[in-house]
C-alpha positions, -999 to +999 in steps of 0.1 A: +372-372+270+394-379+240+432-379+240+431-346+217+408-329+243+435-336+270+460-318+250+438-288+240+429-283+278+465-286+287+473-258+264+452-233+283+477-236+310+507-213+306+537-208+326+545-173+339+572-158+320+603-160+343+620-131+324+590-107+325+580-116+361+615-110+375+627-085+352+659-106+343+669-134+320+666-170+328+697-184+346+719-212+333+740-237+352+770-215+356+749-188+368+734-212+395+769-226+404+781-190+411+749-180+430+752-211+451+790-205+460+782-167+468+753-177+490+771-202+509+803-181+513+783-149+525+761-169+548+789-188+565+810-156+568+786-130+574+753-147+583+756-136+621+757-099+609+734-098+576+705-118+563+718-132+529+687-138+507+683-151+473+656-141+447+638-116+467+613-094+447+617-057+455+590-031+452+614-008+432+602+016+407+595+023+380+589-017+381+598-042+407+632-062+401+646-093+417+683-093+424+701-128+425+712-120+461+700-094+485+721-085+517+699-069+547+708-062+580+704-089+604+668-094+616+642-121+625+617-125+598+580-131+608+557-153+589+529-128+599+545-103+577+545-119+545+542-096+513+547-104+476+573-076+471+598-064+499+594-026+506+625-024+527+654-024+504+687-044+510+720-028+518+735-045+489+722-063+457+742-089+438+733-095+402+751-125+382+753-118+345+734-144+323+747-147+287+721-127+271+730-096+293+758-074+292+775-060+323+764-025+314+726-038+316+733-049+350+750-015+360+721+004+345+697-017+366+715-005+397+711+031+387+673+028+377+661+007+402+684-001+431+701+032+441+670+055+438+654+031+465+684+034+489+705+004+481+742+012+492+761-011+468+753-031+437+777-061+427+778-074+390+793-107+387+807-112+352+814-149+348+833-145+313+861-129+331+858-144+365+854-109+380+831-089+404+825-051+397+809-032+428+792+000+418+785+026+444+760+054+443+789+081+445+801+069+409+828+049+423+833+015+406+856-012+420+866-042+398+880-075+413+895-101+392+917-116+418+924-115+456+895-104+479+863-087+468+861-057+495+827-040+498+834-006+514+797-001+523+793-031+545+826-046+552+821-078+533+852-096+518+850-128+498+880-144+478+873-141+440+888-176+433+863-192+457+832-175+439+843-190+404+856-223+419+849-253+395+843-230+364+869-228+338+873-204+309 
């Protein structure tokens, strides 16, 4: 096999399109940093009450969606019950805004995918203002840019400054 044949052969393999597959833009380092901060803080503070899970593909309609973080009631997961998409919906979804998204895009995602499926609250993390917006199915919106984020649907409380620690405007 010639060197050129190898390159032709390699081009047949394509990576799955992250954005199409997950119904969201590819994350950057800021996104990853915030996601890690949230996962650790939520698991440390609430891991005995909830399952805090990252990148779970939900079987939502009209198409599946993958929130950055999903908060479920506490349960033991079984390796015998592995499905590609979760049919049971989380209590709360958390979406972290990527540079190519607007906060309104993520709020619309909550209304189109998450609330019709039974999700009780949707957090939209907005790095550019170091803020978190909680959207509730009753049209209530809560915006936190300082102090404690307080989700009335699950009792979770997280200091805003801890989520954005290590990030400057």
